[in-house]
N, C-alpha and C positions, 0 to 999 in steps of 0.2 A: 436449583431451577432458576433463581434471580441472576447468579452469575452468567449461566449459560444464556438466558435471554440477552443480558446486558452485552455480551460478547458477540452474540448473533446482530444484535443491533448496530454495534459498532463496525462489524465487518460489511454488513449491507451498506451502511453509510458510506465506508470507505470505497466500497465497489461504485457506488453512485458518484463519488467525488472523482474517481478514476475515469468514470464513463464520460463525465463532463470534459475532461481534458481530451479524451480521445474524440469526442463529438466536435469540440472546436477546432481540433487538428485537421479533421476531415472537412467539416462544413465550410469553415472560414478560410482555409489556406490550400489545401490539397486538392479537393474535388473540383473547384472552380477552374484549375489549370490542368486537370487530368493527370495528376501526379499521385502516385500511390506506391508505397514500398511492398507491393504483393497483398496477399491476404484476401479475404472475401471482401473487405472494403474495395480493393482494387476492381475486382470483378463487378462490384456494385456500380462503379463509375460508368461502365459501359452501358448499363440499362438506363443510368441517370441521363447520360448525355444523348443517347439515341431515342430512348422511349419516355423520357421525362417522368420515370418512375421514381419516387423519394429513395434516397440512398439507404435510410434506414430500414425502409420496408424490404428493399431487395436484400439487405443483408440478412433479415428474419428469413426471406424465401429461401436464400442459399443455406443458411444455419439449420433451419428445421429439418430438411432432408439429411443433412450430415449427422445430426443428433440421433435420427431415427436409425440411419445406417450403423452408427457406431454401436448402439444397442444391439442391433440384428447380428452384425457380423464380428464385432470386436469384444462385445460384452463390456465395455468401458463404461464405468459408472462415473458421470461427470457431477452429479450431485446438483441440488437445488441453486447453490450460489453460482454455478456455472451457468445454467440456465437464466438465472437473474442477471448475471453479468451480461450475457449476450443480448438479452431483451432491453435492458437499460442502456447499453452502448448503441443499439439500433434505434431505439425510440429518441433518445437525446440527439442523434445525429440528425434527425429530422426537425425535433422541437428547436434546436439552436441554430438552425439555418436562417439566414437573413431574411428570408421571405416569410417564414413562420413568426420571427421575431417582430416583423413589420405588422403581421395580420393580427397579433394579440396586443399590440400597441407598445411593445418595449422599445422598438425603434421607430421613432415618428417619421423620419425621412430616409429613404433608400437611396437617395442621390449620392451621398459620400461613399456607397459601397457599390456603386453601379459602374460597371466599366464595359467597354467593347473591345474585342479582339478577333480578327479575321471575320468581321461582319456578324458576330454574334454578341449579344448582351448577356452579362453574366454578373454575379454579386460575389464580392470577396472583400477580405480585409485590406489587402494591399493591392495596388495598381499593377498592370503587366509589366511596368518597367522594374519592378521589385520581385519579379517571379522567383529569382534565386533566394531571396529572403523569405518568400512564402514557402518555398520547398522546405527550407531549413527549419523555420518556426513551427510549419506543420508537423515536421518528423520529430522534433523535440516534445511538442506537446502531446503527440501520438505515444512517444516512448514514456513520457511521464504518467500518462493515464494508464497504459498497460502495466507499467511498473506498479502503480497503486493497486490496481486491480488484483495483480498477483499477489502482493504484499498482504492484501486482506483475503487470501484464500479464494479468489474468484478466478474466472476464466471467461474468454469470449468464445470458446469454440473455435469456429473457423478452421484454419489449416491445421490445427492440432489433429483433427480427426482424419483426413487423409493421409497426413504423415505417419499416423500410427497404423493406418491399414497398409501402407507401402511397407513398413518396417516388418509387420507381421507375415506379408505374403511374399516378400523378397529377401527379407533379412539384412537390408542395408541399415547403416546407422541412423540415429534421428537426425543427425547433422546433415547428412547427405540427403535424407528424405525432405527436410525442409528446403534445402537448396534447390532439390528438383522441382517441388510444388510452387515456391515463390518465383523461380525462373519461369515456369511455364505462364503464370499469371502475368508477370512483368512483360514477357515477350508477347503474350495475347494482347495486352493494353496497347504496346507500341505498333502491333500489326493492325489492330482493329482502327486506331486513330491515325495511322499512316504517319507516324512521327517517330522515328528512331531516337530522337532525344529524350523521348519519354522512358525508353529502356535505360539510358544512362542514369536518368534522374531516379528512376525506380530502384536501382542497385545502391546509389548514393544515399537515398532515404532509407532503404532497407539496414544499411550499416548503421546510420544516424540512430534510427529508431531502436535497433537491437542494443547498441551501447547505452543509450538513455534508459531504456527498459531495465537492463541490468543494474545500472547505477541506482535507479529509483527503487528496484524491488529488494536488493541486496545491500546497497550503500558501498561506500569506497572501502577498500580493505584497511580496517584499522589496527589489525594485529599482524606481527611478523612472527614467522617461525625461524628458528636458528638451529642449524646442525653443526656441530663442532667436532673434528677429529684431532685429537691431540694425546701426546703421551703424558700430558699433565692435567688430564680431564678432571682428577680429584681437587687440584688447586683451583681450577677455573670454576668448578662447582662451588667452592667455599666463597669465591668472591662474588659470584652471582647471588648467593644468599645475602650476603653481607652488604652488597652495594645496590642492588636494585630489587631484592626481596621478592625473587621469583622461584617457583619450583623448577626442579630439574628432573629429566628421565634418562636414564643410560640405556642404550640400545647396543647390545651385542653385535659387532661388526668384524670383519676380517678383511685385510688388505688383499686385493685380487692379484697383485704381483708378487708381494712379500709373503702372503700368507699369515701375517702377524695378526694377532688378536688386539682388538681395540674396544674400549668403551666409548662409543659414540654418544655425544651429549645432545639431547634436544631440549629446548626451551621456548615457549611462548611468551611474548611480551608486546607492550604497547609500541607504537613508533617511535615515540620520543625517547625509548630507552635503548634504541639501536645503537646509537653513538657511543653510549656507555658500555655496552657489552664488547663492542669493537675496541675499546681502549682496554678492557680487562683482558681479552684474548691477545692483543698485541703486548702487553706488559708481561703476562705470565708465560706465553709461548708464541713467539713471533713466527715460528715455523707451522703453527696449527692451520688446519684446513677448515674454513668457515663457510657455510651455505646458508644464504638469507632467502627466504621465501614470503610470499604474500599468503595470508591467512585469511579467508572471506568469512569464516564463522568459527566461533569457539564457544564451547559450553563447559562451565565449570568455575570453580572459585576464583573470584577477582576479574572475571570477564562477563560480558552481557551477550548472550546468543542473538544472532541476526537470522537464524535459520527460518526459512519460509517453509511451513509444513502445510500442504494443501490437503492433507487427509484430516477427516473428523475423528477424533478420539472419543470413544464411549466412556 
């Protein structure tokens, strides 16, 4: 029970930490310039700029019906951490806005953060001459925040729900579903604000955010997988044992052209050991065929798993 409580406390603190990054990215850099990489946050900007409804409140207004629809039509159980992630992200997006920080006394003077563009005053971290930096910084913060939320088994709801609905009803892949939903939101923002440049920035920010999210949640690939096809596989195996102290697996293979049977060798290793195995293969069999791939997660003796399991285990 104590371990469970400690784990849940750490996970909820991690989700809050990720929500802070998401909130800073939206409130300080993206929302002031109407830039958003799709998502519910993008739609919320329309209500923020036209009706002056706080962006966090609008995110809740969009997410709550989406959660209800998911339970009714998809049967998808998001769990308490997903709802917690959605609420914390939405609330902090409003709490960390410059206006709120000024009202509660954390920021004494709003003048350094007040700018004018096209006859409208707004609050932002960077001035309009640095709009490109704002777009990049906001996307990076958003990606870090989402990655942390995913790493601690949370979710922000949002476009995950309509994507799941599209996949269930039409059978299209998840990737295509995300592309359809995010494209609709990005195009809507560009059309509503009558600025086609926002569409370009939306796709640029979508790319940056998705890459940073992956890096934060999964990390860089620190393990390499090596496939080796050689007539001297047994000799290569012995050198791997002696030199880099890694286990080896033989996979039965057959040449497509020759029909000859081979023992294809597979080995997982750290990146720094790749140069060593290259030398081993070249020395033992210069004619060997070697394929090197990235491995994003590995579980077993000698390796530390990076898998993100979003499901609760009883």
